[in-house]
C-alpha positions as CSV (number, residue, x, y, z in Angstrom):
1,X,96.9,83.9,112.3
2,X,94.2,86.3,113.6
3,X,90.8,86.2,112.0
4,X,90.6,90.0,111.5
5,X,93.2,92.7,111.3
6,X,93.2,96.5,111.6
7,X,94.2,97.0,108.0
8,X,94.4,94.8,104.9
9,X,97.3,96.1,103.0
10,X,96.8,93.8,100.1
11,X,99.3,91.4,98.4
12,X,98.9,89.0,101.4
13,X,99.9,91.6,104.0
14,X,98.0,92.9,107.1
15,X,98.7,95.5,109.7
16,X,97.7,95.5,113.4
17,X,98.3,98.6,115.4
18,X,99.8,98.4,118.9
19,X,99.2,100.6,121.9
20,X,101.1,101.3,125.1
21,X,99.5,103.3,127.9
22,X,96.7,104.5,125.6
23,X,99.1,105.8,122.9
24,X,99.5,104.1,119.5
25,X,103.2,103.1,119.5
26,X,103.7,101.0,116.4
27,X,102.3,97.8,114.9
28,X,102.8,94.3,113.6
29,X,102.8,93.5,109.9
30,X,101.8,89.9,109.1
31,X,102.2,88.4,105.7
32,X,101.9,85.1,103.8
33,X,105.1,83.2,103.0
34,X,106.2,79.8,101.8
35,X,109.2,79.9,104.2
36,X,107.4,78.8,107.4
37,X,105.4,75.8,108.3
38,X,102.3,78.0,109.1
39,X,102.5,79.9,105.8
40,X,102.7,83.2,107.7
41,X,105.4,85.5,109.1
42,X,105.3,88.8,111.0
43,X,107.4,91.6,112.3
44,X,106.9,94.5,114.6
45,X,107.8,98.2,114.2
46,X,107.8,101.4,116.3
47,X,106.5,104.8,115.3
48,X,108.9,107.7,115.5
49,X,106.1,109.8,117.0
50,X,105.9,107.5,120.0
51,X,107.8,109.0,122.9
52,X,106.5,106.9,125.9
53,X,109.3,104.4,125.9
54,X,112.8,104.9,124.5
55,X,114.2,101.5,123.7
56,X,116.9,102.2,121.1
57,X,115.2,100.3,118.3
58,X,114.6,101.8,114.8
59,X,111.5,103.8,114.3
60,X,109.3,104.5,111.3
61,X,108.0,107.9,110.2
62,X,104.3,107.9,109.4
63,X,102.2,110.3,107.3
64,X,98.6,110.0,106.3
65,X,96.1,108.5,108.7
66,X,95.9,105.3,110.7
67,X,93.4,104.0,108.2
68,X,95.7,104.9,105.2
69,X,99.2,105.2,106.5
70,X,102.4,105.8,104.6
71,X,105.4,104.5,106.6
72,X,109.1,105.2,106.0
73,X,111.6,103.6,105.6
74,X,110.7,100.2,103.9
75,X,110.2,97.0,105.8
76,X,112.6,94.1,105.4
77,X,111.2,91.0,107.3
78,X,113.6,88.5,108.8
79,X,112.3,86.1,106.1
80,X,113.5,88.6,103.4
81,X,110.0,89.9,102.4
82,X,110.7,93.5,101.5
83,X,108.3,96.3,100.7
84,X,106.7,99.7,101.6
85,X,103.4,100.8,103.1
86,X,102.2,103.5,100.8
87,X,98.7,105.1,101.3
88,X,97.5,102.0,103.2
89,X,98.7,99.5,100.6
90,X,101.7,97.1,100.4
91,X,104.1,97.9,97.6
92,X,106.8,95.4,96.9
93,X,110.4,96.7,96.8
């Protein structure tokens, strides 16, 4: 796991923003888990506002700021961790 992240969402969750050609396009949410050997799991998401590359994957709506985002819909990790990002914090579903 990285030593630092763009945002500490709390509850063992972190967000790192991703960019493509200078435009913020989405991010990666990393979280703690007991379901992997490393104790961490992560998943990526795309922002609906990103128009630089249409790939057919789901996209998340963002309101707020990049420092305190609210993202919709919820996130369901492949390890079954499920929650929301609300005002820059992780809220379990």
